[in-house]
C-alpha positions as CSV (number, residue, x, y, z in Angstrom):
1,M,-0.1,0.0,0.0
2,T,1.2,3.3,-0.8
3,P,1.4,5.3,2.2
4,L,-0.8,8.3,2.4
5,R,0.9,11.7,2.3
6,P,-0.2,14.3,4.6
7,R,-2.6,17.0,3.1
8,S,-0.7,20.1,2.9
9,H,-2.5,23.1,4.1
10,R,-2.2,25.9,1.6
11,H,-3.0,29.5,2.3
12,P,-4.6,31.6,-0.3
13,A,-2.0,33.2,-2.5
14,A,-1.2,36.8,-1.9
15,P,-2.1,39.2,-4.5
16,A,0.7,39.9,-6.9
17,Q,2.5,43.1,-6.4
18,A,4.0,45.1,-9.1
19,P,7.8,44.9,-9.2
20,A,9.6,48.1,-8.0
21,A,10.5,50.5,-10.5
22,L,14.1,50.5,-11.4
23,P,15.9,53.8,-11.8
24,Q,15.9,54.9,-15.3
25,R,19.3,55.3,-17.0
26,S,19.7,57.9,-19.7
27,R,20.9,56.9,-23.0
28,P,24.5,57.6,-23.5
29,G,23.9,59.0,-27.0
30,R,21.3,61.5,-25.9
31,T,23.5,62.9,-23.1
32,R,26.5,63.7,-25.2
33,L,24.4,65.4,-27.9
34,G,22.8,67.8,-25.3
35,D,26.2,68.7,-23.8
36,R,27.4,69.4,-27.3
37,R,24.5,71.6,-28.2
38,G,25.0,73.7,-25.1
39,F,28.8,74.1,-25.8
40,A,28.1,75.1,-29.3
41,T,25.5,77.6,-28.2
42,A,28.0,79.2,-25.9
43,I,30.6,79.3,-28.6
44,V,28.3,80.8,-31.1
45,L,27.4,83.5,-28.5
46,W,31.0,84.1,-27.6
47,C,31.7,84.5,-31.4
48,I,28.9,87.0,-31.9
49,A,30.1,88.9,-29.0
50,L,33.7,88.9,-30.1
51,S,32.5,89.9,-33.6
52,V,30.5,92.9,-32.3
53,V,33.5,94.1,-30.3
54,V,35.9,93.7,-33.2
55,L,33.2,95.5,-35.5
56,L,32.8,98.3,-32.9
57,G,36.5,98.7,-32.8
58,V,36.9,98.7,-36.5
59,Q,34.0,101.2,-36.8
60,T,35.6,103.4,-34.1
61,I,39.1,103.3,-35.8
62,A,37.4,103.9,-39.2
63,A,35.4,107.0,-37.7
64,Q,38.4,108.3,-36.1
65,Q,40.4,108.0,-39.2
66,A,37.6,109.5,-41.3
67,S,37.5,112.3,-38.8
68,A,41.2,112.8,-39.0
69,G,41.1,112.6,-42.7
70,R,38.3,115.3,-42.8
71,E,40.3,117.4,-40.4
72,A,43.5,116.9,-42.4
73,L,41.6,118.1,-45.4
74,A,40.1,121.0,-43.6
75,A,43.5,122.0,-42.5
76,V,44.9,121.8,-46.0
77,R,42.0,123.8,-47.4
78,A,42.4,126.5,-44.6
79,K,46.2,126.7,-44.9
80,W,46.1,127.3,-48.7
81,A,43.1,129.7,-48.3
82,A,45.5,131.6,-45.9
83,R,48.3,131.3,-48.4
84,S,46.0,132.7,-51.1
85,G,45.5,135.8,-49.2
86,V,49.3,136.3,-49.0
87,E,49.6,135.7,-52.7
88,A,46.7,138.1,-53.5
89,V,48.6,140.9,-51.7
90,I,51.9,139.9,-53.4
91,A,50.2,140.0,-56.9
92,R,48.9,143.5,-56.2
93,L,52.3,144.8,-55.0
94,A,53.9,143.3,-58.0
95,A,51.4,145.2,-60.3
96,E,52.1,148.3,-58.3
97,N,55.9,147.9,-58.9
98,E,55.3,147.9,-62.7
99,Q,53.9,151.5,-62.6
100,A,56.0,154.4,-63.8
101,E,54.9,156.7,-60.8
102,P,54.5,155.1,-57.4
103,R,50.9,155.9,-55.8
104,P,50.4,157.6,-52.4
105,I,50.8,155.0,-49.7
106,A,47.3,155.6,-48.5
107,D,45.9,154.7,-51.9
108,L,48.2,151.6,-52.1
109,L,47.1,150.4,-48.6
110,A,43.3,150.9,-49.7
111,D,44.0,148.9,-52.9
112,L,45.6,146.0,-50.9
113,A,42.6,146.0,-48.5
114,S,40.3,145.6,-51.4
115,V,41.8,142.2,-52.3
116,S,42.4,141.0,-48.7
117,E,39.1,139.1,-48.4
118,G,38.1,136.2,-50.7
119,E,36.4,132.9,-51.1
120,L,37.7,129.6,-52.6
121,A,36.2,126.1,-53.1
122,G,35.2,125.2,-49.6
123,A,37.4,127.9,-47.8
124,R,37.7,131.7,-47.4
125,F,40.6,133.9,-46.5
126,R,41.0,137.3,-44.7
127,V,44.3,139.4,-44.6
128,W,44.4,141.8,-41.7
129,H,46.6,143.5,-39.2
130,G,46.3,144.9,-35.7
131,D,46.5,148.6,-35.1
132,R,46.8,149.5,-31.3
133,G,44.1,147.0,-30.4
134,V,41.9,147.1,-33.3
135,E,41.7,144.6,-36.3
136,V,42.1,146.3,-39.6
137,T,41.5,144.6,-43.0
138,G,44.6,144.5,-45.3
139,P,48.2,144.4,-44.5
140,A,50.1,147.0,-42.6
141,D,53.0,149.3,-43.6
142,A,56.1,148.2,-41.7
143,H,57.5,151.6,-42.3
144,A,54.8,153.3,-40.3
145,R,57.0,152.3,-37.1
146,I,60.4,153.3,-36.3
147,N,63.1,150.6,-37.0
148,V,64.9,150.1,-33.7
149,N,68.1,149.5,-35.6
150,T,68.1,153.2,-36.8
151,L,67.7,154.7,-33.4
152,R,70.5,156.7,-31.8
153,S,70.9,156.9,-28.1
154,E,69.3,160.2,-28.0
155,D,66.3,158.8,-29.8
156,L,66.0,155.7,-27.3
157,T,65.9,158.1,-24.3
158,L,62.6,159.5,-25.7
159,L,60.9,156.1,-25.5
160,P,58.1,155.7,-22.8
161,L,59.3,154.3,-19.4
162,I,63.0,154.0,-20.6
163,T,66.0,154.6,-18.4
164,D,69.6,155.5,-19.3
165,D,70.8,152.1,-18.5
166,L,68.1,150.5,-20.7
167,A,68.9,152.8,-23.6
168,A,72.8,152.0,-23.2
169,A,71.9,148.2,-23.1
170,V,70.0,148.4,-26.3
171,I,72.7,150.3,-28.0
172,D,75.3,147.7,-26.8
173,W,73.1,144.8,-28.1
174,I,73.1,146.4,-31.6
175,D,76.5,147.9,-32.1
176,P,79.3,145.6,-33.6
177,D,81.7,146.0,-30.9
178,D,82.1,144.4,-27.4
179,D,82.8,147.5,-25.6
180,A,80.2,148.4,-23.1
181,E,78.6,151.8,-23.1
182,L,78.4,153.7,-19.8
183,L,75.7,151.9,-17.9
184,G,75.4,149.5,-20.8
185,A,75.9,145.7,-21.1
186,E,77.9,143.5,-23.4
187,S,79.0,139.8,-23.5
188,G,80.3,139.7,-19.9
189,T,76.7,140.6,-18.5
190,Y,75.0,138.0,-20.6
191,L,77.5,135.1,-20.2
192,A,77.2,135.5,-16.4
193,L,73.5,134.8,-16.5
194,P,72.4,131.2,-15.4
195,S,71.1,130.7,-18.8
196,S,74.0,132.5,-20.7
197,Y,74.0,133.8,-24.2
198,R,75.8,136.4,-26.2
199,P,74.4,139.7,-27.4
200,R,73.5,140.1,-31.2
201,N,76.1,142.9,-31.8
202,G,74.3,143.5,-35.0
203,P,70.9,144.6,-36.2
204,V,67.9,143.2,-34.3
205,R,66.1,140.8,-36.5
206,D,62.8,140.6,-34.7
207,I,61.3,143.0,-32.2
208,A,60.7,140.3,-29.8
209,E,64.5,140.1,-29.6
210,L,64.6,143.0,-27.4
211,E,63.2,141.0,-24.5
212,L,66.8,139.5,-24.4
213,V,68.3,142.7,-23.7
214,R,69.1,143.5,-19.9
215,G,66.3,145.2,-18.2
216,V,63.7,145.0,-21.0
217,T,60.7,143.3,-19.8
218,R,57.7,141.5,-21.6
219,D,55.4,144.2,-20.2
220,L,57.8,147.0,-21.3
221,L,58.0,145.8,-24.9
222,R,54.5,144.2,-25.5
223,G,52.2,146.0,-23.0
224,P,48.8,144.4,-23.8
225,D,49.8,143.3,-27.3
226,R,51.0,139.8,-26.1
227,S,51.0,138.3,-29.5
228,L,52.8,141.2,-31.1
229,T,50.2,141.4,-33.8
230,G,48.7,144.8,-32.7
231,V,45.5,143.1,-31.3
232,Y,45.1,143.2,-27.6
233,G,44.3,139.9,-26.0
234,D,41.8,140.5,-23.2
235,A,39.0,142.9,-22.0
236,R,41.3,144.4,-19.3
237,S,43.8,145.3,-22.0
238,R,41.1,146.7,-24.2
239,R,39.8,148.9,-21.4
240,G,43.2,150.7,-21.4
241,S,44.2,149.7,-17.9
242,T,47.4,148.1,-19.2
243,P,50.0,150.7,-20.5
244,E,51.0,150.2,-24.2
245,G,54.4,148.8,-24.9
246,W,57.1,149.9,-27.3
247,S,55.7,147.4,-29.9
248,W,53.1,149.8,-31.3
249,L,56.0,152.3,-32.1
250,L,59.1,150.0,-32.9
251,T,59.8,147.4,-35.5
252,A,62.7,145.4,-36.8
253,S,61.0,144.4,-40.0
254,S,61.4,147.3,-42.3
255,V,64.3,147.4,-44.8
256,D,65.5,150.0,-47.0
257,P,64.3,149.7,-50.6
258,T,66.8,148.2,-53.0
259,L,65.0,149.1,-56.1
260,A,64.5,152.7,-57.3
261,A,61.3,154.5,-57.1
262,D,60.5,153.7,-60.7
263,G,61.0,149.9,-60.0
264,Q,64.5,149.7,-61.9
265,E,67.9,149.0,-60.4
266,R,69.4,152.0,-58.7
267,L,72.2,153.8,-60.4
268,D,75.5,153.5,-58.7
269,L,77.0,157.0,-58.9
270,A,80.5,155.7,-57.9
271,S,80.7,153.5,-61.1
272,A,78.4,155.4,-63.6
273,T,79.7,157.6,-66.3
274,P,78.7,161.4,-66.3
275,G,76.7,160.6,-69.4
276,Q,74.7,157.8,-67.7
277,I,74.2,160.1,-64.7
278,A,73.0,163.0,-66.9
279,D,70.5,160.7,-68.7
280,R,69.1,159.0,-65.6
281,L,68.9,162.0,-63.3
282,R,68.1,164.6,-65.9
283,V,71.0,166.9,-65.0
284,T,73.3,169.0,-67.0
285,E,76.8,167.8,-68.1
286,P,78.7,170.0,-65.5
287,Q,76.2,168.7,-62.7
288,A,76.8,165.1,-63.7
289,Q,80.5,165.6,-63.8
290,A,80.5,167.0,-60.3
291,I,78.3,164.2,-59.0
292,A,80.5,161.5,-60.5
293,S,83.7,163.2,-59.1
294,Y,82.3,163.4,-55.6
295,A,80.9,159.9,-55.7
296,Q,84.5,158.7,-55.8
297,V,85.5,160.3,-52.5
298,Q,85.8,157.8,-49.7
299,G,82.8,158.0,-47.3
300,A,80.5,159.9,-49.8
301,T,76.8,159.4,-49.1
302,R,73.5,160.3,-50.9
303,E,72.7,162.6,-48.0
304,D,75.7,164.8,-48.9
305,F,74.0,166.0,-52.0
306,I,71.2,167.2,-49.7
307,R,73.5,168.8,-47.2
308,S,75.8,170.7,-49.6
309,T,75.8,172.4,-53.0
310,L,77.4,170.7,-56.0
311,T,80.0,173.5,-56.2
312,T,81.1,172.7,-52.6
313,L,81.1,168.9,-53.3
314,A,83.1,169.4,-56.6
315,R,85.8,171.2,-54.6
316,R,86.1,168.5,-52.1
317,A,86.5,166.1,-54.8
318,Q,89.5,167.9,-56.5
319,P,93.0,166.6,-55.5
320,T,94.8,169.2,-53.3
321,T,98.1,170.8,-54.1
322,T,100.9,170.8,-51.8
323,A,103.7,173.2,-51.1
324,T,107.3,172.1,-49.8
325,T,108.8,174.2,-47.0
326,G,112.2,172.6,-46.2
327,T,111.6,169.1,-45.4
328,T,107.9,169.7,-44.4
329,R,105.1,169.2,-46.9
330,A,102.0,171.1,-46.0
331,P,98.8,171.0,-47.9
332,T,97.7,174.3,-49.4
333,T,94.2,175.2,-50.8
334,A,93.0,173.2,-53.7
335,T,92.6,174.9,-57.1
336,Q,89.2,176.4,-57.1
337,A,86.7,174.4,-59.2
338,P,84.4,176.4,-61.3
339,A,81.0,177.1,-60.0
340,V,78.4,174.4,-60.7
341,P,74.7,174.9,-60.9
342,A,73.0,173.8,-57.8
343,L,70.6,170.9,-57.9
344,T,67.0,171.8,-57.9
345,N,64.7,170.2,-55.4
346,Q,63.3,167.9,-58.1
347,Q,66.8,166.9,-59.1
348,V,67.7,166.2,-55.4
349,A,64.6,164.0,-55.1
350,D,65.5,162.1,-58.4
351,L,69.1,161.5,-57.1
352,Y,67.9,160.3,-53.7
353,D,65.2,158.1,-55.2
354,L,67.1,156.6,-58.3
355,A,70.7,156.4,-57.3
356,T,73.0,155.0,-54.8
357,V,76.7,155.6,-53.9
358,G,78.4,152.4,-54.0
359,P,76.8,148.9,-54.4
360,V,73.3,148.4,-53.0
361,V,73.3,146.8,-49.5
362,R,70.4,144.5,-49.2
363,G,68.7,144.2,-45.8
364,R,69.7,147.5,-44.5
365,P,67.3,148.7,-41.7
366,G,64.4,150.6,-43.1
367,K,63.3,154.2,-42.4
368,L,60.1,155.7,-41.0
369,N,57.7,156.6,-43.9
370,I,56.4,160.0,-42.9
371,N,53.3,159.6,-45.2
372,S,52.1,156.6,-43.1
373,A,53.5,156.9,-39.6
374,P,51.1,158.1,-36.9
375,D,51.6,161.6,-35.7
376,E,53.0,160.4,-32.3
377,A,55.8,158.6,-34.0
378,L,57.5,161.8,-35.0
379,E,57.8,162.6,-31.4
380,Y,60.4,159.9,-30.8
381,L,62.9,161.1,-33.4
382,S,65.4,163.6,-31.9
383,V,66.3,165.0,-35.4
384,I,62.7,166.6,-35.5
385,N,63.6,168.3,-32.3
386,T,61.0,171.1,-32.1
387,P,57.2,170.8,-31.8
388,E,57.0,173.6,-34.4
389,L,58.9,171.7,-37.1
390,R,57.0,168.5,-36.2
391,D,53.6,170.4,-36.6
392,A,54.8,171.8,-39.7
393,I,55.6,168.5,-41.2
394,I,52.3,167.0,-40.2
395,A,50.4,169.9,-41.6
396,Y,52.4,169.7,-44.9
397,R,51.7,166.0,-45.3
398,T,48.0,166.5,-44.5
399,S,47.9,169.2,-47.2
400,T,49.1,166.6,-49.8
401,G,46.7,163.8,-48.8
402,N,49.6,161.9,-47.1
403,N,51.5,162.0,-50.4
404,V,54.8,163.7,-49.8
405,R,56.5,162.6,-53.0
406,A,60.1,163.6,-52.0
407,L,61.9,164.7,-48.8
408,S,63.1,167.6,-50.7
409,E,59.7,169.1,-50.7
410,L,60.1,169.7,-46.8
411,L,62.9,172.3,-47.6
412,A,60.1,174.8,-48.1
413,L,58.9,174.3,-44.5
414,P,59.9,177.1,-42.0
415,G,62.7,176.0,-39.7
416,M,64.0,173.4,-42.1
417,S,67.5,173.6,-43.4
418,R,69.5,171.4,-45.7
419,Q,71.6,170.2,-42.9
420,R,68.7,169.2,-40.8
421,L,66.9,167.5,-43.9
422,A,70.1,165.5,-44.6
423,D,70.2,164.4,-40.8
424,M,66.5,163.5,-41.2
425,A,67.0,161.4,-44.4
426,A,69.1,158.9,-42.4
427,Q,65.8,158.0,-40.4
428,V,62.9,159.1,-42.5
429,D,61.7,158.5,-46.1
430,V,58.6,158.7,-48.2
431,R,58.6,155.2,-49.5
432,S,57.8,151.8,-48.2
433,A,59.1,148.3,-49.0
434,V,57.9,145.9,-46.4
435,F,54.4,145.1,-45.6
436,E,53.2,143.0,-42.7
437,M,50.0,140.9,-42.3
438,V,48.2,138.1,-40.7
439,S,46.3,135.9,-43.3
440,T,43.5,133.8,-41.8
441,G,42.1,130.9,-43.7
442,V,38.9,129.1,-42.7
443,D,37.4,125.9,-43.9
444,T,33.8,126.6,-44.5
445,V,32.6,123.1,-43.7
446,S,34.2,122.5,-40.3
447,G,35.2,126.1,-39.4
448,L,38.8,125.1,-38.8
449,R,41.1,128.1,-39.0
450,V,44.8,128.5,-39.9
451,E,46.7,131.7,-39.5
452,L,49.9,132.7,-41.3
453,V,52.0,135.6,-40.2
454,A,53.8,137.0,-43.3
455,E,56.2,139.8,-44.2
456,V,56.8,140.7,-47.9
457,D,59.4,142.9,-49.4
458,R,58.3,144.6,-52.6
459,S,61.8,146.3,-53.1
460,T,63.2,143.1,-54.8
461,S,62.4,141.6,-58.1
462,P,60.7,139.3,-57.8
463,I,59.0,140.2,-54.5
464,T,60.5,138.5,-51.5
465,V,58.6,136.7,-48.7
466,R,60.7,137.6,-45.7
467,K,58.8,135.7,-43.2
468,L,55.9,133.2,-43.3
469,L,55.0,131.5,-40.0
470,R,52.0,129.3,-39.1
471,R,50.4,129.8,-35.9
């Protein structure tokens, strides 16, 4: 028999439970792709930002270069507009030099003022000068002021606020020697300074150079005219609270004309024949012979023909005879030369305007033009040593419309002598050679301005630009 197995007691099966969810794991491919997309986005943004920065930098540089280019172009336009103003004045002076008869200086200055403003393509110019604080259209006559190189010690002592030691120091600065005047100053004084230098010992080249002279201060020389252009720099100066300096009265720019009044070369009396002298100066043969003879005398000057008669000069030119007394040779009176007709005032004027004694010296300090000089300027020349004579000169030039054609005309004035006129002729004249100006060029688009300070000398052929400075 098969044994019975015990019955198993089974309990009801428990309800089946859902298995616990296992943590999901991302797919490796998707994770790498997302990281790459984020990195690429960052790179793109970074590149865009960098491109923007580079673009802005390029644009900034381009804008700066464009601005610099526009400014450079504007500066070129303004500069050449300013130069055009100078050339306009030169052209008018050149035309004036071709005239047989020189015009009155007042008419010439008015004519120059008429061409002193103009317009070009994109620019304009204006030529002007300063006159004691006022801007005046047109160039200035440099001969309207006294050339400091022509002043003597007695003239210097007439300057405002000057002392004897200042006058002596100016003389020592200009004279060619190194011997100090009483109260003056020469090389020893200047070499002992902390910043040492030597005196010029020659003609002053620029009026600002006087500030190097011992004792001459900036205020004394310039006063309110700080730029030395004749225009005062501030309201306080314009109100007159600052005394005027010497700059309104003195210059170093004027030069003696090298050409004759008719624009031709001057006739050298020392080398010309009597026939050439007679033809050029419209004198007689005896007069021409006397002029030629005296021009050979050492130290002869044009002023001598104003100072003395031709008869006197002819006798001076004759060789003296000598008499022998034992071993001593003593000069006796020269053989009397025949009388020579005196030069008329017109002949004196022609001789002075058309001739020279010896070769022409270029750059010789210029003289004061009595036709253009202010009345006050005549007070500072000791050779015009009386108020009566000064007033007579002013009245006469006014009566001629500021057109005294020759110094010899002044012989008709009361109190005037040949000796005094000859002394005056060393410092005054009726002609002008050098003109000063400031030419301002303006670019009409940007408003940029360029100023040229210029000096032109019309007594040379062609006309010479003596100074051209940009400021």
